[in-house]
C-alpha positions in Angstrom: 24.7 156.8 -88.3 27.1 158.9 -91.4 25.4 162.2 -92.3 26.3 164.4 -95.1 25.4 167.5 -95.0 25.3 169.5 -98.5 26.0 173.3 -97.9 27.3 172.9 -94.6 28.9 176.2 -94.2 25.4 177.8 -94.1 23.2 178.4 -91.0 21.8 174.8 -91.2 25.4 173.0 -90.6 26.6 175.4 -88.4 23.7 174.0 -85.4 22.9 170.5 -87.1 26.5 169.2 -87.0 26.8 169.6 -83.3 23.8 168.4 -82.8 23.9 165.4 -84.8 27.4 164.7 -83.3 25.5 164.8 -79.4 23.1 162.2 -80.3 25.7 159.9 -81.3 25.8 160.5 -84.9 28.9 161.2 -87.3 28.8 164.7 -89.4 30.1 164.6 -92.6 30.0 168.2 -94.1 30.2 169.8 -97.4 30.4 172.7 -98.6 31.7 175.0 -102.1 34.4 176.5 -100.1 36.9 176.0 -97.0 35.0 175.9 -93.6 36.8 175.7 -90.1 35.3 172.4 -88.2 36.4 170.0 -86.1 34.4 167.3 -87.9 35.4 165.7 -91.4 35.0 168.1 -94.4 34.7 167.7 -98.0 35.4 170.7 -100.1 33.2 170.5 -103.4 30.1 171.5 -105.6 26.7 169.8 -105.2 26.1 171.2 -109.4 29.0 168.6 -109.6 27.1 164.9 -109.8 29.7 162.7 -110.4 31.8 164.4 -107.6 28.6 163.7 -105.6 28.0 160.6 -106.1 31.9 159.7 -104.9 31.7 161.7 -101.8 28.6 159.9 -100.4 29.8 156.3 -100.8 29.6 155.5 -97.5 27.4 157.3 -95.5 23.8 157.0 -94.8 21.5 159.4 -95.3 21.7 162.7 -96.9 20.6 166.5 -95.4 20.8 168.6 -98.7 20.5 172.0 -97.2 22.7 173.4 -100.4 20.9 176.7 -102.1 20.4 179.6 -103.1 17.5 181.3 -100.6 15.0 184.1 -101.1 17.9 186.7 -99.7 19.9 186.0 -103.1 16.8 186.6 -105.3 18.4 190.1 -106.5 22.3 189.5 -106.7 22.1 185.9 -108.7 20.1 184.9 -111.8 17.5 182.2 -112.5 19.9 179.8 -114.1 21.9 180.2 -110.9 19.0 179.1 -109.0 18.5 176.5 -111.2 22.0 175.2 -111.6 22.5 175.2 -107.7 18.9 174.6 -106.6 17.3 172.1 -108.8 20.5 170.3 -110.5 22.0 170.1 -107.1 19.2 168.4 -106.1 18.9 165.8 -109.0 22.7 165.3 -108.1 21.9 164.0 -104.8 19.0 162.2 -105.8 21.0 160.6 -108.7 23.8 159.8 -106.1 21.2 158.2 -103.3 20.6 155.9 -106.2 23.6 154.7 -106.8 25.1 154.5 -103.5 22.0 152.7 -102.1 21.4 155.9 -99.6 17.8 155.1 -98.0 16.9 158.7 -97.3 17.4 162.1 -97.6 16.0 165.2 -95.3 15.4 168.1 -97.8 15.6 171.7 -96.3 12.6 173.3 -98.1 11.2 176.7 -97.3 8.1 178.3 -96.2 8.3 180.2 -100.0 6.9 177.4 -101.9 3.5 178.3 -100.7 3.5 181.6 -102.2 0.4 182.6 -104.0 -1.4 180.3 -101.8 -0.9 181.9 -98.4 -4.2 184.2 -98.0 -3.6 188.2 -97.4 -6.0 189.7 -95.3 -6.2 192.8 -94.5 -8.6 193.0 -91.5 -7.5 189.7 -90.3 -4.7 187.1 -90.2 -4.4 184.0 -91.8 -3.1 180.7 -90.6 -0.2 178.6 -92.8 -0.7 174.9 -92.8 0.6 172.3 -94.7 -3.1 172.1 -96.5 -2.4 174.6 -98.6 -1.4 174.1 -102.2 2.2 175.0 -103.3 1.9 178.3 -105.1 5.7 179.5 -105.8 5.7 183.2 -106.6 9.2 183.4 -107.8 12.8 181.1 -108.4 13.5 179.9 -105.4 10.6 178.9 -104.1 9.5 176.9 -107.1 13.0 175.3 -107.1 12.3 174.0 -103.5 8.9 173.1 -104.8 10.2 171.3 -107.8 12.6 169.5 -104.8 10.0 167.9 -102.8 8.6 167.4 -106.3 11.4 165.4 -107.3 11.5 163.4 -103.2 7.9 162.2 -104.4 9.6 160.6 -107.6 12.4 159.3 -105.9 10.3 157.8 -103.2 7.9 156.2 -106.0 10.6 154.8 -108.0 13.5 154.3 -106.3 12.3 153.5 -102.9 14.6 156.6 -101.2 13.1 157.9 -97.9 12.1 161.9 -97.6 11.1 164.3 -95.2 11.0 168.1 -96.6 11.1 170.5 -93.5 9.3 173.9 -94.6 11.5 176.2 -92.7 10.3 179.4 -90.9 13.2 182.3 -90.7 16.0 181.0 -88.5 19.2 183.4 -89.5 20.8 185.5 -86.7 19.5 188.9 -86.9 19.0 191.6 -83.6 17.2 190.2 -80.4 14.5 192.1 -80.7 13.4 191.2 -84.8 14.4 187.3 -83.6 11.9 187.5 -81.0 8.8 188.7 -82.7 9.9 186.2 -85.3 8.8 183.5 -83.1 5.4 185.0 -83.5 4.4 184.5 -87.0 6.5 182.6 -89.3 10.1 182.3 -87.4 11.8 179.4 -85.2 15.0 179.1 -83.3 17.8 177.7 -85.2 18.3 175.9 -82.3 15.2 174.2 -82.9 15.4 173.4 -86.9 18.5 171.5 -85.6 16.4 169.3 -83.1 13.5 169.0 -86.6 16.3 167.5 -88.2 17.3 165.3 -85.5 13.9 163.9 -85.5 13.3 163.4 -89.0 16.8 161.6 -89.0 15.4 158.9 -86.5 12.4 158.6 -87.3 10.9 154.9 -88.7 7.9 155.0 -90.1 7.7 157.9 -92.0 8.2 157.2 -95.6 7.4 160.8 -97.9 6.0 164.2 -96.3 6.6 167.5 -95.7 6.2 169.8 -92.3 6.3 173.6 -91.4 8.9 173.7 -88.6 8.4 177.7 -86.8 8.1 177.7 -83.4 5.1 177.3 -81.2 2.1 179.7 -81.2 -0.8 179.8 -79.7 -3.1 181.7 -81.8 -7.1 180.1 -83.2 -9.3 181.4 -85.6 -11.0 183.5 -83.0 -7.8 185.8 -82.9 -7.6 186.4 -86.2 -9.4 189.9 -86.4 -7.9 190.8 -83.1 -4.2 190.5 -84.5 -5.1 193.3 -86.8 -7.1 195.6 -84.7 -5.7 195.1 -81.4 -2.5 192.9 -81.2 -1.5 193.8 -77.7 -4.4 192.4 -76.4 -4.0 189.1 -78.0 -0.2 189.2 -76.4 -1.1 189.6 -73.3 -4.2 187.2 -73.3 -1.7 184.5 -73.9 1.8 186.1 -72.5 0.5 188.2 -68.8 3.1 190.8 -68.3 4.0 191.3 -71.7 3.1 194.9 -72.4 5.0 195.7 -69.4 7.9 194.0 -70.7 7.6 195.6 -74.4 7.1 199.5 -72.6 10.7 199.0 -70.3 12.2 197.9 -73.6 11.0 200.9 -75.4 9.4 198.0 -78.4 6.8 199.2 -81.0 4.8 196.1 -81.3 2.8 197.3 -83.9 5.9 197.5 -86.0 7.6 194.4 -85.4 4.3 192.4 -85.8 4.2 193.9 -89.4 7.3 192.9 -90.8 6.4 190.0 -91.4 2.3 190.1 -92.8 -0.6 188.9 -91.3 -0.2 185.0 -90.8 0.6 182.3 -88.1 1.9 179.1 -88.7 0.6 176.2 -86.7 2.8 173.5 -86.5 0.1 170.8 -85.1 0.8 168.3 -88.2 4.6 168.1 -86.9 3.7 168.1 -83.5 1.5 164.8 -84.4 3.3 163.1 -86.7 7.3 164.4 -86.2 7.1 164.4 -82.8 8.3 167.9 -82.7 8.0 170.5 -80.1 10.2 173.3 -80.2 11.9 174.6 -77.1 12.7 178.0 -78.2 9.4 180.0 -78.2 7.9 183.4 -77.4 7.2 182.9 -74.0 10.9 182.0 -73.6 12.2 185.0 -75.1 9.6 187.3 -73.4 11.4 185.5 -69.8 14.6 186.3 -71.2 14.1 190.0 -72.2 12.5 190.8 -68.8 15.9 188.5 -67.3 17.9 190.8 -69.1 19.8 186.7 -70.0 21.6 187.7 -73.3 22.5 184.1 -73.3 19.0 183.2 -74.5 19.6 183.8 -78.0 23.7 183.2 -78.8 23.8 183.6 -82.4 22.5 187.5 -82.6 23.7 189.3 -85.6 23.9 192.7 -83.6 24.1 193.4 -80.1 21.5 191.5 -77.9 19.3 194.6 -77.1 20.5 196.7 -80.0 17.3 197.6 -82.6 
């Protein structure tokens, strides 16, 4: 399939384009700025509806990744978010209608849950797709509206959409990367794998999935994750404590970054066939073996904090 990726100059396009090619698909990259890439590239702005209609005339699927994100909230106005994230998504769906493109893959976010995420001081809480969407900022709202648009265009035009609510997958130092795999993060290679699964799925007409790393935690662990996180981690990952000690890692500090939540992926496993390959167990093994190739996209030197 010819797969058109909006916002392809970001982290998603960086990992998804080669994954598409590896699986026999033809990536077509679009971004508002020029990027050096071995794949077909179109320079342009998703906010230009007529442009999007023109450049998607001969594609089979659109992966819509162009957006401002949570990290941009202090740098851009609400109008900026609306124009790019909301109007841009509308333009993508209008282009799909005009060019008879039957499927869109929408890059959504964990931020759509917002105020629905339970905040408990004495225990962790699981975040699943059963929670209502209750965004707290314009970014989360813009992505919720994108998912609302997907429902409308599926119902009225038959355009299929799978929305992937992605955890954190930006490049960062290796320690932060490892601990985000326990609570609200995912390796970018698993993000690419999830999009391939969504692309090649022929049964789902409309649905949304949390895309995170896989964690073993259950309700029985929720209080202990606050009172004695090392005990819980050691239960599921024997020997982890020794590795932390050898590397001088403060477990409590690292776990405190993302709040008291964990993110089961049961729905994505069951309905999408998603099975992430880069989880905390593999990270610990790489840490122990000093395998610097396990996470090649770190924003800082591998063992720097």
